[in-house]
TORKOL-4160 file (C-alpha; in steps of 0.2 Angstrom, whole numbers, padded with zeros to 4 digits, m for minus):
421
<pt num="1" X="0214" Y="0038" Z="0976"/>
<pt num="2" X="0197" Y="0034" Z="0983"/>
<pt num="3" X="0185" Y="0048" Z="0978"/>
<pt num="4" X="0183" Y="0054" Z="0996"/>
<pt num="5" X="0201" Y="0058" Z="0996"/>
<pt num="6" X="0204" Y="0062" Z="0978"/>
<pt num="7" X="0191" Y="0075" Z="0977"/>
<pt num="8" X="0202" Y="0086" Z="0988"/>
<pt num="9" X="0215" Y="0086" Z="0974"/>
<pt num="10" X="0202" Y="0094" Z="0963"/>
<pt num="11" X="0199" Y="0107" Z="0976"/>
<pt num="12" X="0217" Y="0112" Z="0977"/>
<pt num="13" X="0218" Y="0112" Z="0958"/>
<pt num="14" X="0203" Y="0124" Z="0958"/>
<pt num="15" X="0211" Y="0135" Z="0970"/>
<pt num="16" X="0227" Y="0137" Z="0960"/>
<pt num="17" X="0216" Y="0140" Z="0944"/>
<pt num="18" X="0207" Y="0154" Z="0954"/>
<pt num="19" X="0224" Y="0161" Z="0959"/>
<pt num="20" X="0228" Y="0164" Z="0941"/>
<pt num="21" X="0211" Y="0171" Z="0937"/>
<pt num="22" X="0210" Y="0182" Z="0952"/>
<pt num="23" X="0225" Y="0192" Z="0947"/>
<pt num="24" X="0213" Y="0206" Z="0942"/>
<pt num="25" X="0213" Y="0210" Z="0960"/>
<pt num="26" X="0230" Y="0217" Z="0959"/>
<pt num="27" X="0224" Y="0231" Z="0948"/>
<pt num="28" X="0227" Y="0245" Z="0960"/>
<pt num="29" X="0246" Y="0241" Z="0958"/>
<pt num="30" X="0244" Y="0245" Z="0940"/>
<pt num="31" X="0234" Y="0261" Z="0942"/>
<pt num="32" X="0249" Y="0273" Z="0945"/>
<pt num="33" X="0261" Y="0265" Z="0932"/>
<pt num="34" X="0247" Y="0265" Z="0919"/>
<pt num="35" X="0243" Y="0283" Z="0923"/>
<pt num="36" X="0262" Y="0288" Z="0921"/>
<pt num="37" X="0263" Y="0278" Z="0905"/>
<pt num="38" X="0248" Y="0286" Z="0896"/>
<pt num="39" X="0253" Y="0304" Z="0903"/>
<pt num="40" X="0272" Y="0304" Z="0902"/>
<pt num="41" X="0276" Y="0292" Z="0888"/>
<pt num="42" X="0261" Y="0294" Z="0877"/>
<pt num="43" X="0256" Y="0312" Z="0882"/>
<pt num="44" X="0238" Y="0308" Z="0885"/>
<pt num="45" X="0227" Y="0315" Z="0900"/>
<pt num="46" X="0218" Y="0302" Z="0910"/>
<pt num="47" X="0206" Y="0304" Z="0925"/>
<pt num="48" X="0204" Y="0293" Z="0940"/>
<pt num="49" X="0188" Y="0286" Z="0933"/>
<pt num="50" X="0196" Y="0282" Z="0916"/>
<pt num="51" X="0210" Y="0272" Z="0924"/>
<pt num="52" X="0198" Y="0262" Z="0935"/>
<pt num="53" X="0186" Y="0258" Z="0921"/>
<pt num="54" X="0196" Y="0244" Z="0913"/>
<pt num="55" X="0195" Y="0235" Z="0930"/>
<pt num="56" X="0176" Y="0238" Z="0930"/>
<pt num="57" X="0174" Y="0232" Z="0912"/>
<pt num="58" X="0185" Y="0217" Z="0915"/>
<pt num="59" X="0174" Y="0212" Z="0930"/>
<pt num="60" X="0158" Y="0216" Z="0921"/>
<pt num="61" X="0162" Y="0205" Z="0906"/>
<pt num="62" X="0167" Y="0192" Z="0919"/>
<pt num="63" X="0150" Y="0192" Z="0926"/>
<pt num="64" X="0141" Y="0193" Z="0910"/>
<pt num="65" X="0150" Y="0177" Z="0904"/>
<pt num="66" X="0145" Y="0167" Z="0919"/>
<pt num="67" X="0126" Y="0164" Z="0914"/>
<pt num="68" X="0131" Y="0163" Z="0896"/>
<pt num="69" X="0144" Y="0149" Z="0899"/>
<pt num="70" X="0135" Y="0140" Z="0913"/>
<pt num="71" X="0125" Y="0128" Z="0902"/>
<pt num="72" X="0141" Y="0123" Z="0892"/>
<pt num="73" X="0150" Y="0117" Z="0908"/>
<pt num="74" X="0137" Y="0103" Z="0908"/>
<pt num="75" X="0138" Y="0099" Z="0889"/>
<pt num="76" X="0157" Y="0102" Z="0886"/>
<pt num="77" X="0163" Y="0098" Z="0903"/>
<pt num="78" X="0173" Y="0108" Z="0916"/>
<pt num="79" X="0190" Y="0104" Z="0908"/>
<pt num="80" X="0186" Y="0110" Z="0891"/>
<pt num="81" X="0178" Y="0126" Z="0898"/>
<pt num="82" X="0193" Y="0130" Z="0909"/>
<pt num="83" X="0205" Y="0128" Z="0894"/>
<pt num="84" X="0194" Y="0140" Z="0883"/>
<pt num="85" X="0193" Y="0152" Z="0897"/>
<pt num="86" X="0212" Y="0151" Z="0901"/>
<pt num="87" X="0217" Y="0154" Z="0883"/>
<pt num="88" X="0206" Y="0170" Z="0883"/>
<pt num="89" X="0212" Y="0176" Z="0900"/>
<pt num="90" X="0230" Y="0175" Z="0895"/>
<pt num="91" X="0226" Y="0183" Z="0878"/>
<pt num="92" X="0218" Y="0198" Z="0887"/>
<pt num="93" X="0234" Y="0201" Z="0897"/>
<pt num="94" X="0245" Y="0199" Z="0882"/>
<pt num="95" X="0234" Y="0210" Z="0871"/>
<pt num="96" X="0234" Y="0224" Z="0885"/>
<pt num="97" X="0252" Y="0226" Z="0882"/>
<pt num="98" X="0249" Y="0233" Z="0865"/>
<pt num="99" X="0236" Y="0246" Z="0871"/>
<pt num="100" X="0240" Y="0264" Z="0865"/>
<pt num="101" X="0225" Y="0272" Z="0875"/>
<pt num="102" X="0215" Y="0268" Z="0890"/>
<pt num="103" X="0200" Y="0265" Z="0878"/>
<pt num="104" X="0210" Y="0251" Z="0870"/>
<pt num="105" X="0212" Y="0243" Z="0887"/>
<pt num="106" X="0193" Y="0243" Z="0889"/>
<pt num="107" X="0192" Y="0231" Z="0874"/>
<pt num="108" X="0209" Y="0221" Z="0874"/>
<pt num="109" X="0210" Y="0219" Z="0893"/>
<pt num="110" X="0193" Y="0222" Z="0900"/>
<pt num="111" X="0182" Y="0212" Z="0887"/>
<pt num="112" X="0194" Y="0199" Z="0881"/>
<pt num="113" X="0201" Y="0195" Z="0898"/>
<pt num="114" X="0185" Y="0197" Z="0907"/>
<pt num="115" X="0176" Y="0185" Z="0896"/>
<pt num="116" X="0190" Y="0172" Z="0898"/>
<pt num="117" X="0189" Y="0173" Z="0917"/>
<pt num="118" X="0170" Y="0172" Z="0916"/>
<pt num="119" X="0171" Y="0156" Z="0906"/>
<pt num="120" X="0184" Y="0147" Z="0917"/>
<pt num="121" X="0178" Y="0153" Z="0934"/>
<pt num="122" X="0162" Y="0143" Z="0935"/>
<pt num="123" X="0170" Y="0126" Z="0931"/>
<pt num="124" X="0180" Y="0123" Z="0947"/>
<pt num="125" X="0166" Y="0130" Z="0957"/>
<pt num="126" X="0154" Y="0118" Z="0949"/>
<pt num="127" X="0166" Y="0103" Z="0952"/>
<pt num="128" X="0168" Y="0107" Z="0970"/>
<pt num="129" X="0149" Y="0109" Z="0973"/>
<pt num="130" X="0146" Y="0092" Z="0965"/>
<pt num="131" X="0160" Y="0082" Z="0974"/>
<pt num="132" X="0156" Y="0090" Z="0991"/>
<pt num="133" X="0137" Y="0088" Z="0995"/>
<pt num="134" X="0142" Y="0085" Z="1013"/>
<pt num="135" X="0153" Y="0100" Z="1015"/>
<pt num="136" X="0148" Y="0111" Z="1000"/>
<pt num="137" X="0152" Y="0128" Z="1009"/>
<pt num="138" X="0169" Y="0123" Z="1014"/>
<pt num="139" X="0174" Y="0116" Z="0998"/>
<pt num="140" X="0167" Y="0130" Z="0987"/>
<pt num="141" X="0176" Y="0142" Z="0999"/>
<pt num="142" X="0192" Y="0134" Z="0998"/>
<pt num="143" X="0191" Y="0133" Z="0979"/>
<pt num="144" X="0188" Y="0152" Z="0978"/>
<pt num="145" X="0201" Y="0155" Z="0991"/>
<pt num="146" X="0214" Y="0156" Z="0977"/>
<pt num="147" X="0204" Y="0170" Z="0968"/>
<pt num="148" X="0205" Y="0181" Z="0984"/>
<pt num="149" X="0222" Y="0176" Z="0989"/>
<pt num="150" X="0229" Y="0180" Z="0971"/>
<pt num="151" X="0233" Y="0198" Z="0975"/>
<pt num="152" X="0245" Y="0193" Z="0989"/>
<pt num="153" X="0256" Y="0185" Z="0976"/>
<pt num="154" X="0252" Y="0194" Z="0960"/>
<pt num="155" X="0252" Y="0212" Z="0967"/>
<pt num="156" X="0270" Y="0209" Z="0974"/>
<pt num="157" X="0276" Y="0200" Z="0958"/>
<pt num="158" X="0268" Y="0214" Z="0947"/>
<pt num="159" X="0276" Y="0228" Z="0957"/>
<pt num="160" X="0293" Y="0220" Z="0955"/>
<pt num="161" X="0291" Y="0217" Z="0937"/>
<pt num="162" X="0284" Y="0234" Z="0934"/>
<pt num="163" X="0299" Y="0241" Z="0943"/>
<pt num="164" X="0311" Y="0231" Z="0933"/>
<pt num="165" X="0303" Y="0229" Z="0915"/>
<pt num="166" X="0289" Y="0242" Z="0914"/>
<pt num="167" X="0270" Y="0240" Z="0915"/>
<pt num="168" X="0267" Y="0234" Z="0897"/>
<pt num="169" X="0281" Y="0220" Z="0898"/>
<pt num="170" X="0272" Y="0215" Z="0914"/>
<pt num="171" X="0256" Y="0212" Z="0905"/>
<pt num="172" X="0265" Y="0201" Z="0893"/>
<pt num="173" X="0273" Y="0191" Z="0906"/>
<pt num="174" X="0257" Y="0188" Z="0915"/>
<pt num="175" X="0248" Y="0183" Z="0899"/>
<pt num="176" X="0260" Y="0170" Z="0894"/>
<pt num="177" X="0261" Y="0162" Z="0911"/>
<pt num="178" X="0243" Y="0161" Z="0913"/>
<pt num="179" X="0240" Y="0152" Z="0897"/>
<pt num="180" X="0253" Y="0139" Z="0901"/>
<pt num="181" X="0247" Y="0136" Z="0919"/>
<pt num="182" X="0228" Y="0136" Z="0916"/>
<pt num="183" X="0229" Y="0124" Z="0901"/>
<pt num="184" X="0239" Y="0111" Z="0912"/>
<pt num="185" X="0228" Y="0113" Z="0928"/>
<pt num="186" X="0212" Y="0111" Z="0918"/>
<pt num="187" X="0216" Y="0093" Z="0912"/>
<pt num="188" X="0211" Y="0083" Z="0928"/>
<pt num="189" X="0194" Y="0092" Z="0931"/>
<pt num="190" X="0178" Y="0082" Z="0930"/>
<pt num="191" X="0162" Y="0079" Z="0938"/>
<pt num="192" X="0157" Y="0064" Z="0948"/>
<pt num="193" X="0146" Y="0051" Z="0941"/>
<pt num="194" X="0127" Y="0054" Z="0942"/>
<pt num="195" X="0121" Y="0050" Z="0959"/>
<pt num="196" X="0137" Y="0049" Z="0968"/>
<pt num="197" X="0139" Y="0053" Z="0986"/>
<pt num="198" X="0153" Y="0051" Z="0999"/>
<pt num="199" X="0154" Y="0034" Z="1008"/>
<pt num="200" X="0144" Y="0034" Z="1024"/>
<pt num="201" X="0135" Y="0051" Z="1021"/>
<pt num="202" X="0116" Y="0052" Z="1020"/>
<pt num="203" X="0108" Y="0068" Z="1014"/>
<pt num="204" X="0098" Y="0077" Z="1027"/>
<pt num="205" X="0080" Y="0078" Z="1026"/>
<pt num="206" X="0074" Y="0095" Z="1021"/>
<pt num="207" X="0067" Y="0106" Z="1035"/>
<pt num="208" X="0048" Y="0110" Z="1035"/>
<pt num="209" X="0045" Y="0123" Z="1021"/>
<pt num="210" X="0063" Y="0122" Z="1014"/>
<pt num="211" X="0066" Y="0119" Z="0996"/>
<pt num="212" X="0070" Y="0101" Z="0990"/>
<pt num="213" X="0087" Y="0098" Z="0982"/>
<pt num="214" X="0086" Y="0101" Z="0963"/>
<pt num="215" X="0068" Y="0109" Z="0964"/>
<pt num="216" X="0072" Y="0124" Z="0954"/>
<pt num="217" X="0079" Y="0127" Z="0937"/>
<pt num="218" X="0084" Y="0144" Z="0932"/>
<pt num="219" X="0066" Y="0149" Z="0927"/>
<pt num="220" X="0059" Y="0144" Z="0943"/>
<pt num="221" X="0073" Y="0152" Z="0953"/>
<pt num="222" X="0069" Y="0169" Z="0946"/>
<pt num="223" X="0051" Y="0168" Z="0952"/>
<pt num="224" X="0056" Y="0167" Z="0971"/>
<pt num="225" X="0059" Y="0180" Z="0983"/>
<pt num="226" X="0075" Y="0172" Z="0989"/>
<pt num="227" X="0082" Y="0175" Z="0972"/>
<pt num="228" X="0080" Y="0194" Z="0973"/>
<pt num="229" X="0085" Y="0194" Z="0991"/>
<pt num="230" X="0101" Y="0185" Z="0987"/>
<pt num="231" X="0104" Y="0195" Z="0971"/>
<pt num="232" X="0102" Y="0212" Z="0980"/>
<pt num="233" X="0113" Y="0207" Z="0995"/>
<pt num="234" X="0127" Y="0200" Z="0983"/>
<pt num="235" X="0127" Y="0216" Z="0973"/>
<pt num="236" X="0129" Y="0227" Z="0989"/>
<pt num="237" X="0143" Y="0215" Z="0996"/>
<pt num="238" X="0152" Y="0215" Z="0979"/>
<pt num="239" X="0150" Y="0234" Z="0977"/>
<pt num="240" X="0158" Y="0237" Z="0994"/>
<pt num="241" X="0172" Y="0225" Z="0991"/>
<pt num="242" X="0177" Y="0229" Z="0973"/>
<pt num="243" X="0177" Y="0247" Z="0977"/>
<pt num="244" X="0190" Y="0243" Z="0991"/>
<pt num="245" X="0200" Y="0233" Z="0980"/>
<pt num="246" X="0201" Y="0245" Z="0966"/>
<pt num="247" X="0206" Y="0260" Z="0977"/>
<pt num="248" X="0216" Y="0251" Z="0990"/>
<pt num="249" X="0233" Y="0258" Z="0985"/>
<pt num="250" X="0228" Y="0276" Z="0981"/>
<pt num="251" X="0218" Y="0278" Z="0997"/>
<pt num="252" X="0234" Y="0272" Z="1007"/>
<pt num="253" X="0245" Y="0284" Z="0998"/>
<pt num="254" X="0234" Y="0299" Z="0996"/>
<pt num="255" X="0222" Y="0299" Z="1010"/>
<pt num="256" X="0232" Y="0292" Z="1025"/>
<pt num="257" X="0249" Y="0296" Z="1017"/>
<pt num="258" X="0259" Y="0280" Z="1018"/>
<pt num="259" X="0274" Y="0276" Z="1007"/>
<pt num="260" X="0269" Y="0269" Z="0990"/>
<pt num="261" X="0280" Y="0253" Z="0993"/>
<pt num="262" X="0271" Y="0249" Z="1009"/>
<pt num="263" X="0254" Y="0252" Z="1001"/>
<pt num="264" X="0259" Y="0239" Z="0988"/>
<pt num="265" X="0264" Y="0227" Z="1002"/>
<pt num="266" X="0247" Y="0230" Z="1010"/>
<pt num="267" X="0237" Y="0226" Z="0994"/>
<pt num="268" X="0245" Y="0209" Z="0996"/>
<pt num="269" X="0241" Y="0209" Z="1015"/>
<pt num="270" X="0223" Y="0213" Z="1011"/>
<pt num="271" X="0222" Y="0198" Z="0999"/>
<pt num="272" X="0226" Y="0186" Z="1013"/>
<pt num="273" X="0209" Y="0192" Z="1021"/>
<pt num="274" X="0200" Y="0191" Z="1004"/>
<pt num="275" X="0206" Y="0173" Z="1002"/>
<pt num="276" X="0203" Y="0168" Z="1020"/>
<pt num="277" X="0186" Y="0176" Z="1020"/>
<pt num="278" X="0180" Y="0162" Z="1007"/>
<pt num="279" X="0182" Y="0146" Z="1018"/>
<pt num="280" X="0178" Y="0156" Z="1034"/>
<pt num="281" X="0162" Y="0163" Z="1028"/>
<pt num="282" X="0158" Y="0146" Z="1018"/>
<pt num="283" X="0160" Y="0137" Z="1034"/>
<pt num="284" X="0149" Y="0149" Z="1043"/>
<pt num="285" X="0136" Y="0147" Z="1030"/>
<pt num="286" X="0137" Y="0128" Z="1033"/>
<pt num="287" X="0135" Y="0130" Z="1052"/>
<pt num="288" X="0123" Y="0144" Z="1052"/>
<pt num="289" X="0112" Y="0149" Z="1037"/>
<pt num="290" X="0116" Y="0160" Z="1022"/>
<pt num="291" X="0104" Y="0173" Z="1028"/>
<pt num="292" X="0113" Y="0174" Z="1046"/>
<pt num="293" X="0130" Y="0174" Z="1038"/>
<pt num="294" X="0125" Y="0188" Z="1026"/>
<pt num="295" X="0119" Y="0199" Z="1040"/>
<pt num="296" X="0135" Y="0196" Z="1049"/>
<pt num="297" X="0145" Y="0202" Z="1034"/>
<pt num="298" X="0134" Y="0218" Z="1032"/>
<pt num="299" X="0138" Y="0222" Z="1051"/>
<pt num="300" X="0156" Y="0221" Z="1047"/>
<pt num="301" X="0155" Y="0231" Z="1031"/>
<pt num="302" X="0146" Y="0245" Z="1039"/>
<pt num="303" X="0157" Y="0246" Z="1054"/>
<pt num="304" X="0173" Y="0246" Z="1043"/>
<pt num="305" X="0166" Y="0260" Z="1032"/>
<pt num="306" X="0161" Y="0271" Z="1047"/>
<pt num="307" X="0178" Y="0268" Z="1055"/>
<pt num="308" X="0187" Y="0273" Z="1039"/>
<pt num="309" X="0176" Y="0288" Z="1037"/>
<pt num="310" X="0177" Y="0295" Z="1055"/>
<pt num="311" X="0195" Y="0290" Z="1059"/>
<pt num="312" X="0205" Y="0291" Z="1043"/>
<pt num="313" X="0222" Y="0285" Z="1050"/>
<pt num="314" X="0235" Y="0272" Z="1045"/>
<pt num="315" X="0228" Y="0259" Z="1058"/>
<pt num="316" X="0210" Y="0262" Z="1053"/>
<pt num="317" X="0214" Y="0261" Z="1035"/>
<pt num="318" X="0223" Y="0244" Z="1037"/>
<pt num="319" X="0209" Y="0237" Z="1048"/>
<pt num="320" X="0194" Y="0244" Z="1037"/>
<pt num="321" X="0202" Y="0237" Z="1021"/>
<pt num="322" X="0206" Y="0220" Z="1028"/>
<pt num="323" X="0188" Y="0219" Z="1033"/>
<pt num="324" X="0181" Y="0225" Z="1017"/>
<pt num="325" X="0192" Y="0213" Z="1007"/>
<pt num="326" X="0188" Y="0199" Z="1018"/>
<pt num="327" X="0169" Y="0202" Z="1017"/>
<pt num="328" X="0170" Y="0202" Z="0998"/>
<pt num="329" X="0179" Y="0185" Z="0999"/>
<pt num="330" X="0165" Y="0180" Z="1011"/>
<pt num="331" X="0152" Y="0185" Z="0998"/>
<pt num="332" X="0160" Y="0174" Z="0985"/>
<pt num="333" X="0157" Y="0159" Z="0996"/>
<pt num="334" X="0140" Y="0164" Z="1003"/>
<pt num="335" X="0132" Y="0167" Z="0986"/>
<pt num="336" X="0137" Y="0151" Z="0977"/>
<pt num="337" X="0133" Y="0141" Z="0993"/>
<pt num="338" X="0116" Y="0149" Z="0995"/>
<pt num="339" X="0112" Y="0146" Z="0977"/>
<pt num="340" X="0115" Y="0127" Z="0979"/>
<pt num="341" X="0106" Y="0127" Z="0996"/>
<pt num="342" X="0091" Y="0137" Z="0990"/>
<pt num="343" X="0089" Y="0130" Z="0972"/>
<pt num="344" X="0098" Y="0114" Z="0971"/>
<pt num="345" X="0112" Y="0108" Z="0960"/>
<pt num="346" X="0104" Y="0100" Z="0945"/>
<pt num="347" X="0104" Y="0117" Z="0935"/>
<pt num="348" X="0117" Y="0125" Z="0947"/>
<pt num="349" X="0129" Y="0133" Z="0933"/>
<pt num="350" X="0115" Y="0142" Z="0925"/>
<pt num="351" X="0107" Y="0147" Z="0941"/>
<pt num="352" X="0123" Y="0154" Z="0949"/>
<pt num="353" X="0127" Y="0162" Z="0932"/>
<pt num="354" X="0112" Y="0173" Z="0935"/>
<pt num="355" X="0115" Y="0177" Z="0953"/>
<pt num="356" X="0133" Y="0181" Z="0948"/>
<pt num="357" X="0127" Y="0196" Z="0937"/>
<pt num="358" X="0126" Y="0205" Z="0954"/>
<pt num="359" X="0145" Y="0204" Z="0955"/>
<pt num="360" X="0146" Y="0212" Z="0938"/>
<pt num="361" X="0134" Y="0226" Z="0943"/>
<pt num="362" X="0144" Y="0229" Z="0959"/>
<pt num="363" X="0160" Y="0229" Z="0949"/>
<pt num="364" X="0154" Y="0243" Z="0938"/>
<pt num="365" X="0146" Y="0253" Z="0952"/>
<pt num="366" X="0159" Y="0252" Z="0966"/>
<pt num="367" X="0175" Y="0258" Z="0957"/>
<pt num="368" X="0165" Y="0271" Z="0947"/>
<pt num="369" X="0157" Y="0278" Z="0963"/>
<pt num="370" X="0174" Y="0279" Z="0970"/>
<pt num="371" X="0181" Y="0287" Z="0955"/>
<pt num="372" X="0166" Y="0300" Z="0954"/>
<pt num="373" X="0168" Y="0305" Z="0972"/>
<pt num="374" X="0187" Y="0307" Z="0970"/>
<pt num="375" X="0185" Y="0318" Z="0955"/>
<pt num="376" X="0171" Y="0328" Z="0963"/>
<pt num="377" X="0179" Y="0331" Z="0980"/>
<pt num="378" X="0198" Y="0327" Z="0977"/>
<pt num="379" X="0197" Y="0313" Z="0989"/>
<pt num="380" X="0191" Y="0295" Z="0990"/>
<pt num="381" X="0186" Y="0297" Z="1009"/>
<pt num="382" X="0168" Y="0302" Z="1004"/>
<pt num="383" X="0164" Y="0285" Z="0997"/>
<pt num="384" X="0163" Y="0277" Z="1014"/>
<pt num="385" X="0147" Y="0284" Z="1021"/>
<pt num="386" X="0138" Y="0278" Z="1006"/>
<pt num="387" X="0145" Y="0261" Z="1008"/>
<pt num="388" X="0139" Y="0261" Z="1026"/>
<pt num="389" X="0122" Y="0266" Z="1021"/>
<pt num="390" X="0121" Y="0252" Z="1008"/>
<pt num="391" X="0127" Y="0239" Z="1021"/>
<pt num="392" X="0112" Y="0244" Z="1032"/>
<pt num="393" X="0100" Y="0241" Z="1017"/>
<pt num="394" X="0108" Y="0224" Z="1014"/>
<pt num="395" X="0106" Y="0220" Z="1032"/>
<pt num="396" X="0087" Y="0223" Z="1031"/>
<pt num="397" X="0085" Y="0214" Z="1014"/>
<pt num="398" X="0095" Y="0199" Z="1021"/>
<pt num="399" X="0084" Y="0198" Z="1036"/>
<pt num="400" X="0068" Y="0199" Z="1026"/>
<pt num="401" X="0072" Y="0189" Z="1010"/>
<pt num="402" X="0087" Y="0178" Z="1012"/>
<pt num="403" X="0078" Y="0161" Z="1016"/>
<pt num="404" X="0074" Y="0145" Z="1007"/>
<pt num="405" X="0060" Y="0146" Z="0995"/>
<pt num="406" X="0045" Y="0136" Z="1001"/>
<pt num="407" X="0045" Y="0118" Z="0994"/>
<pt num="408" X="0032" Y="0115" Z="0981"/>
<pt num="409" X="0030" Y="0096" Z="0982"/>
<pt num="410" X="0018" Y="0094" Z="0967"/>
<pt num="411" X="0030" Y="0103" Z="0955"/>
<pt num="412" X="0047" Y="0095" Z="0960"/>
<pt num="413" X="0046" Y="0081" Z="0948"/>
<pt num="414" X="0041" Y="0092" Z="0933"/>
<pt num="415" X="0055" Y="0104" Z="0937"/>
<pt num="416" X="0067" Y="0090" Z="0938"/>
<pt num="417" X="0062" Y="0084" Z="0921"/>
<pt num="418" X="0064" Y="0101" Z="0914"/>
<pt num="419" X="0082" Y="0102" Z="0921"/>
<pt num="420" X="0086" Y="0085" Z="0914"/>
<pt num="421" X="0080" Y="0089" Z="0897"/>
């Protein structure tokens, strides 16, 4: 196939890879069965915070692995990195089936599986960013759609497997399937040749005061206000979304009193919004700017949180969580697109790896905030006014700081040389 057509195949492969990696988003389906397994089968006592912590540990190590593995995507290539990450991801799910305590899950599932996802995740994103300089936001958003859409499939599959075989056997089945799938899907991944661009496409000239492509390596990036604005906004967006993902089913069953079977189905329904938010917000980022798209997301997050807090009913739960899941998906397209737009693509894997640490921080803060409030008040409802307040902060930060760093013509060549070395 011609590169202009064949590059879409790589997007589809990246989407399926992320569908496997994103199975962590079905964690709320495992919360109840794991609680029952540890309390009834093993005779242990577990709290809401403890049962949510493997989810947070997984996502934290996922985020930590991103900046550490970014440089190796360039040296080893996206195929090799996806294979390594795929093996560790599957091993994390397989090892989780041997856990005899929640603390063992932190290591076997959270650390091993999280590192695997962090190593593999950046490769298809970097591939999409390189092959689509003309429609980067759309391509990155579609690649990441699989990660957000994953819970639509994996939550329902996990629910059926848990019902039929038990929670630990489900971990084993998922682990074996992910190893096979990720190894096969990784084989075609590669970067375009240096300097390649789509036929008939001419890069647009940078706007006055805007950053030039490839201006910033990682060291230069962290000295800009745009970096701190993007990092803070990404943290708030991820905190809100990952909190919603971690407690989606318990809020449905405990707060608005819907049936557990319907709550499981709704987790899959919310995943459609999480997946769809990625190409939607990615396309908006292309059409508008990362800053304006970020502000729109915070308006939605704040409105959804206030709705859930003030009107805790079944319809408001469905609407609010659909928006929160969708905005998380949106941030996982806004942030990588903004990173490439603001700081260039020559050092992209390492630059986005540092930005992605905000995701890990949100992964720890969001679920643990929800668990703490539930343990203190007996309900998850009290978390939503805090999320609304954070959304207001994010709106202000996005307005003030999320803009391209000023171009420094005299340092561009020097920075380019550093990146190449």
